[in-house]
C-alpha positions in Angstrom: -119.7 -32.8 76.7 -121.9 -34.8 79.5 -125.3 -35.5 78.9 -128.0 -36.1 81.7 -130.3 -38.8 81.9 -133.3 -36.3 82.8 -135.3 -38.5 79.3 -134.4 -41.9 80.5 -137.3 -44.0 81.1 -139.3 -44.5 84.2 -137.8 -48.2 84.6 -133.7 -47.9 84.7 -131.9 -46.6 88.0 -131.0 -42.8 87.3 -128.5 -43.2 90.1 -126.0 -45.6 87.8 -127.2 -44.0 84.5 -125.9 -40.5 85.9 -122.2 -42.4 87.0 -122.8 -43.9 83.9 -122.4 -40.4 82.2 -120.2 -39.5 84.2 -117.6 -42.1 83.5 -118.1 -41.6 80.0 -117.4 -37.8 80.1 -114.3 -38.6 82.0 -112.8 -40.8 79.0 -113.6 -38.0 76.5 -111.9 -35.5 78.5 -108.5 -37.6 78.8 -108.6 -37.8 74.7 -106.1 -35.4 72.9 -109.0 -32.5 72.8 -111.0 -31.0 70.2 -112.4 -27.3 69.9 -115.9 -28.8 71.3 -114.1 -30.1 74.7 -111.8 -26.8 74.7 -115.6 -24.7 74.4 -116.9 -26.2 77.3 -114.5 -26.2 79.6 -113.4 -22.9 79.2 -117.1 -22.0 78.8 -118.2 -23.3 82.2 -120.7 -26.0 80.2 -118.7 -29.3 81.1 -118.5 -28.4 85.0 -122.0 -27.5 84.8 -123.6 -30.5 83.1 -121.3 -33.0 85.6 -122.7 -30.8 88.6 -126.6 -32.1 87.2 -125.3 -35.8 86.8 -123.7 -35.7 90.2 -127.0 -34.4 92.0 -128.4 -37.4 90.3 -126.5 -39.6 92.4 -126.2 -40.7 96.3 -122.3 -39.8 95.9 -121.3 -37.0 98.2 -118.7 -35.9 95.4 -118.3 -32.7 94.4 -118.3 -31.0 90.7 -114.5 -29.8 89.5 -114.6 -26.2 89.0 -112.8 -25.7 85.9 -111.3 -22.5 85.2 -109.1 -22.2 82.1 -108.0 -19.0 80.3 -106.0 -21.5 77.7 -107.1 -20.8 73.3 -107.5 -24.3 72.0 -103.7 -24.8 70.6 -102.6 -23.6 74.4 -104.9 -26.3 75.6 -104.0 -28.9 72.9 -99.8 -28.3 74.0 -100.8 -28.4 77.3 -102.4 -32.2 76.9 -99.2 -33.1 74.7 -96.8 -31.8 77.2 -98.4 -33.9 80.5 -99.8 -37.1 78.5 -98.1 -37.6 75.1 -94.4 -36.5 74.9 -91.4 -38.1 76.7 -88.4 -35.9 77.5 -84.8 -35.9 76.2 -81.7 -34.5 76.8 -77.8 -35.3 75.9 -76.1 -37.0 78.7 -73.2 -36.9 76.3 -72.3 -34.8 73.1 -69.1 -36.5 72.5 -71.0 -40.0 71.5 -74.8 -38.8 71.2 -75.9 -40.3 74.3 -79.9 -39.7 75.1 -81.3 -39.9 78.5 -85.2 -40.5 77.7 -88.1 -40.9 79.4 -91.9 -41.1 78.9 -94.3 -38.5 79.1 -94.8 -37.3 83.2 -98.1 -38.4 83.3 -98.6 -42.0 81.3 -102.6 -42.5 80.9 -102.1 -46.1 81.2 -102.3 -48.7 84.1 -99.4 -50.4 83.8 -97.4 -47.7 84.3 -98.5 -47.9 87.8 -98.3 -51.3 89.2 -94.5 -52.2 89.5 -96.4 -55.3 91.2 -97.8 -56.8 87.8 -96.7 -57.2 84.4 -97.3 -55.2 81.3 -98.5 -58.5 80.1 -100.7 -59.2 83.1 -102.2 -56.0 83.2 -103.3 -56.1 79.6 -104.5 -60.2 79.4 -106.7 -59.3 82.0 -108.3 -56.3 80.7 -108.7 -58.1 77.2 -110.9 -61.3 78.6 -112.8 -58.6 80.7 -114.0 -56.6 77.6 -114.1 -59.7 75.8 -116.5 -61.1 78.4 -119.1 -58.4 77.5 -118.3 -58.9 74.0 -116.9 -55.6 73.7 -113.8 -55.0 71.3 -111.0 -51.8 71.0 -112.1 -50.0 68.0 -109.9 -50.6 65.2 -109.7 -47.2 64.1 -108.2 -45.5 67.4 -106.2 -49.1 68.7 -104.7 -48.9 71.7 -103.6 -50.8 74.9 -106.4 -52.5 76.8 -104.9 -50.7 79.9 -105.6 -47.0 78.3 -107.3 -44.9 80.7 -109.8 -43.9 78.6 -110.5 -47.5 77.8 -111.3 -48.5 81.5 -113.1 -45.5 81.9 -115.5 -46.3 78.8 -115.9 -49.4 80.4 -116.8 -48.6 84.1 -119.3 -46.3 82.4 -120.5 -49.2 80.5 -121.2 -51.3 83.5 -122.6 -48.8 84.8 -124.9 -48.2 82.4 -125.6 -51.5 82.2 -126.3 -51.7 85.7 -129.0 -49.1 85.5 -130.8 -51.8 83.2 -129.8 -55.2 84.2 -129.1 -54.9 88.1 -127.0 -55.7 90.3 -124.8 -58.4 88.5 -122.9 -55.2 86.5 -122.7 -53.6 89.8 -120.7 -56.1 90.9 -118.6 -56.3 88.0 -118.0 -52.5 88.3 -116.6 -53.0 91.8 -114.2 -55.9 90.6 -113.2 -53.6 87.9 -112.5 -50.7 90.3 -110.3 -52.7 92.8 -108.5 -54.8 89.8 -108.0 -51.8 87.3 -109.4 -48.9 87.4 -108.8 -47.7 91.3 -104.9 -48.3 90.2 -104.9 -46.0 87.3 -106.9 -43.9 88.3 -105.1 -42.8 91.5 -101.7 -42.9 89.7 -102.7 -40.6 87.2 -104.6 -38.1 89.7 -101.1 -38.5 91.9 -98.8 -37.7 88.9 -100.8 -34.7 88.4 -100.8 -33.7 91.6 -96.6 -33.3 91.3 -96.7 -31.6 87.6 -97.0 -27.6 87.4 -98.8 -25.8 84.8 -101.4 -28.6 84.9 -104.2 -25.9 84.5 -108.0 -27.9 83.9 -106.3 -31.3 83.8 -105.0 -31.0 87.3 -109.0 -30.6 87.8 -110.1 -33.5 86.0 -107.4 -35.5 87.5 -108.5 -34.8 91.1 -111.9 -35.4 90.8 -112.1 -38.4 88.4 -110.0 -40.4 91.8 -112.6 -38.9 94.1 -115.5 -40.0 92.1 -114.4 -43.2 91.1 -113.0 -43.5 95.0 -116.8 -42.5 96.3 -118.3 -44.8 93.5 -116.1 -47.8 94.5 -117.2 -47.3 98.6 -120.6 -46.8 97.5 -121.0 -50.2 95.4 -118.7 -51.9 98.4 -121.0 -51.2 101.2 -124.0 -52.0 99.5 -122.5 -55.1 97.5 -119.2 -56.5 99.6 -121.0 -59.6 101.2 -122.3 -60.7 98.1 -119.2 -60.3 96.0 
């Protein structure tokens, strides 16, 4: 799943490039799982690739321990139960009343921002993406605050930092403070409260730790220049 930046040109920032690879990988693993992801997670290849990327950064973050006995169908069902399917039960069978809720772990920032409206969160993200000439994939269109889009954008900014320098790093720090930090912490907290998360619990914890460590490192380096 992850590809290390070992063959990157000598004139790029390898630390930033490696962080971008981690973000891109996290964006992939929080999509509906395909068989490639299942194989990488079950075989240990995903954990090894993440470890190689982390070794190229200055961050004191351990790679997740990804162990699963799930076959592919079970992993896909687990993803649906955690992130996609809501819960419904009849509260009054005489009139058919239903009590419905969303999935236990929504993969959208706005679900963890009671202080902000859905519109404000998504409009701010749309402006951020548009500033860099980025658009939502029309074939897989989703809300701008989808976790995978935010992780992809953080990865894009890290890779941009690797070749273009400090301005992209400043933008990533601002983006983490305004958006991604809230989404990562919210998802990780919900996963920690859920039983039977298997590999997704480890990935959620790792995501939150990695995002926080990246943000704090950027703040230490750049805070006086925002």
